[in-house]
C-alpha positions in Angstrom: 30.7 51.1 -49.9 29.8 54.8 -50.1 27.9 56.7 -52.8 30.6 56.5 -55.5 30.0 54.8 -58.9 31.3 51.3 -59.1 34.6 52.1 -60.9 37.4 49.5 -61.3 38.7 49.9 -57.7 35.2 49.6 -56.2 34.5 46.5 -58.3 37.7 44.8 -57.2 37.0 45.6 -53.5 33.5 44.2 -53.9 34.9 40.9 -55.2 37.6 40.8 -52.5 35.1 41.5 -49.8 32.7 38.8 -51.1 35.6 36.3 -51.1 36.6 37.3 -47.6 33.1 37.0 -46.3 33.0 33.3 -47.3 36.6 32.2 -46.6 38.3 34.7 -44.3 35.7 36.6 -42.2 38.4 37.7 -39.7 40.3 39.5 -42.5 37.1 41.2 -43.6 36.3 42.3 -40.1 39.7 44.0 -39.9 38.7 46.4 -42.7 37.2 49.7 -41.7 34.0 51.2 -43.2 34.2 53.9 -45.8 36.2 57.0 -44.9 34.3 60.1 -43.7 34.4 63.1 -46.0 35.9 65.3 -43.3 38.7 62.8 -42.6 39.6 62.5 -46.2 39.7 66.3 -46.6 41.9 66.6 -43.5 44.4 64.0 -44.8 44.6 65.7 -48.2 45.3 69.0 -46.5 48.2 67.4 -44.6 49.7 65.9 -47.8 49.1 69.1 -49.7 47.7 67.6 -52.8 44.4 65.9 -53.7 44.5 62.1 -53.5 44.3 60.4 -56.9 40.9 59.2 -57.9 41.9 55.5 -57.5 42.9 56.1 -53.9 39.8 58.1 -53.1 37.7 55.3 -54.6 39.5 52.7 -52.4 39.0 54.8 -49.3 35.3 55.0 -50.2 35.2 51.3 -49.8 37.4 50.9 -46.7 39.3 53.5 -44.7 42.2 51.1 -44.3 42.3 48.4 -41.7 41.9 48.7 -37.9 45.1 46.7 -37.3 47.8 45.3 -39.6 46.4 42.5 -41.7 47.9 40.2 -44.3 44.8 40.3 -46.6 46.8 42.0 -49.4 50.1 40.6 -50.7 52.8 41.6 -48.1 51.0 44.7 -46.9 48.0 46.2 -45.1 45.9 49.2 -46.4 46.3 52.5 -44.6 43.3 54.7 -43.7 43.2 58.4 -44.5 44.6 59.4 -41.1 47.3 56.8 -41.4 48.3 58.0 -44.8 48.6 61.6 -43.5 50.5 60.5 -40.4 53.0 58.3 -42.3 53.5 60.9 -45.0 54.3 63.6 -42.4 56.6 61.3 -40.5 58.5 60.4 -43.6 58.8 64.0 -44.7 60.2 65.1 -41.3 62.8 62.3 -41.3 63.8 63.0 -44.9 64.1 66.7 -44.3 66.4 66.1 -41.3 68.6 63.5 -43.1 69.0 64.7 -46.7 66.5 62.0 -47.7 64.8 64.3 -50.3 67.8 64.2 -52.6 68.9 61.3 -54.8 72.2 59.9 -53.7 74.8 58.9 -56.3 74.2 55.2 -55.7 70.4 55.3 -55.8 67.9 56.0 -58.6 65.3 57.6 -56.3 65.4 59.7 -53.1 64.6 58.1 -49.8 61.3 60.1 -49.8 59.5 62.5 -52.1 56.7 64.9 -51.1 54.6 63.6 -54.0 54.7 60.0 -52.8 51.4 59.1 -51.1 51.8 56.0 -48.8 48.6 53.9 -49.2 49.7 50.5 -47.6 52.2 49.4 -45.1 54.3 46.2 -44.9 54.9 44.3 -41.7 58.4 45.8 -41.4 57.1 49.4 -41.6 58.0 50.0 -45.3 55.2 51.4 -47.4 53.8 51.0 -50.9 53.5 54.5 -52.4 51.5 56.1 -55.2 53.8 58.3 -57.2 52.1 61.6 -58.1 55.1 63.2 -59.7 54.1 64.6 -63.2 54.9 62.5 -66.2 53.9 59.4 -68.1 54.4 57.2 -65.0 52.3 59.3 -62.6 50.0 57.1 -60.5 52.3 54.1 -60.5 52.9 52.1 -57.3 56.4 51.7 -55.8 58.0 51.0 -52.5 59.8 53.1 -49.9 61.7 51.1 -47.3 63.8 52.0 -44.2 67.0 52.4 -46.1 68.0 53.2 -49.7 66.0 55.1 -52.2 62.5 54.4 -53.3 62.0 51.4 -55.6 60.0 51.5 -58.8 61.8 48.7 -60.6 58.8 46.4 -60.3 56.1 49.1 -60.2 52.4 48.5 -60.8 50.9 51.0 -63.3 48.3 52.0 -60.7 46.2 51.0 -57.8 43.3 49.7 -60.0 45.6 47.2 -61.7 47.0 46.0 -58.4 43.6 45.4 -56.7 42.3 43.8 -59.9 45.1 41.2 -59.7 44.4 40.5 -56.1 40.7 39.9 -56.8 41.5 37.8 -59.9 43.8 35.6 -57.8 41.1 35.0 -55.2 38.4 34.3 -57.7 40.3 32.5 -60.5 43.4 31.1 -58.9 47.1 31.9 -59.4 49.2 34.4 -57.6 50.2 38.1 -57.6 53.8 38.4 -58.7 55.0 35.3 -57.1 52.8 35.4 -53.9 49.9 33.1 -53.4 46.8 33.3 -51.1 46.6 31.0 -48.1 44.4 30.7 -45.1 46.0 30.8 -41.6 45.1 28.3 -38.8 42.6 30.9 -37.5 41.0 31.5 -40.9 42.7 34.7 -41.8 44.1 35.5 -45.2 47.9 35.5 -45.8 50.0 35.8 -49.0 53.2 33.8 -49.3 55.6 32.7 -51.9 54.8 29.4 -53.5 56.7 26.2 -52.9 57.6 24.1 -49.9 55.4 24.1 -46.8 54.6 27.7 -46.1 53.8 28.7 -42.5 53.4 31.9 -40.4 54.3 32.1 -36.7 55.0 28.4 -36.8 51.5 27.5 -38.0 51.0 25.8 -41.4 49.2 27.7 -44.1 46.4 26.1 -46.2 46.1 27.0 -49.9 43.2 29.4 -50.2 40.0 28.1 -52.0 39.4 29.5 -55.5 36.2 31.5 -55.9 33.2 31.1 -53.6 32.8 27.4 -54.0 
């Protein structure tokens, strides 16, 4: 997992990886190895700001996933190149459509240059790290296809988010209403509790707790 010290993000990824290795090896195989230094530097040059320490720590574990995967609640981690590509695309769209200004009916603009997209949902929306100065800098929010960005249910930071994911896998419970399941082919998927959850018509099995 790179040469970085085992900070909170690294510790959470180690626990997530260990769980995946036992219960969902297909999900673990979807994760890329640590980001190369030159790729990280290139992505930061595109975005124009250094990535926050928690994101650099995460990329030192996995440079995103090779393909979209449901191993995180409702989203898949982006690699450094994907972060830069999505940031540039969003900025171009926003610049052409007044998406950088807050409209009267929204609390946030459609996009802000200091939002760093670190994970992508299945519908193409992104979870962003908000790097605007202030007491909330580093929080996680969402930017979708329409409307302004949403920080109404923000995580304080990436470390807290990944800690909750690892806690749910190792000790049970969910992450803000979503719970871990295994798909028919042994992949990891998060879904809302209750009923008989399924994905693509196949039933989901509640994920085992811990490594037992």
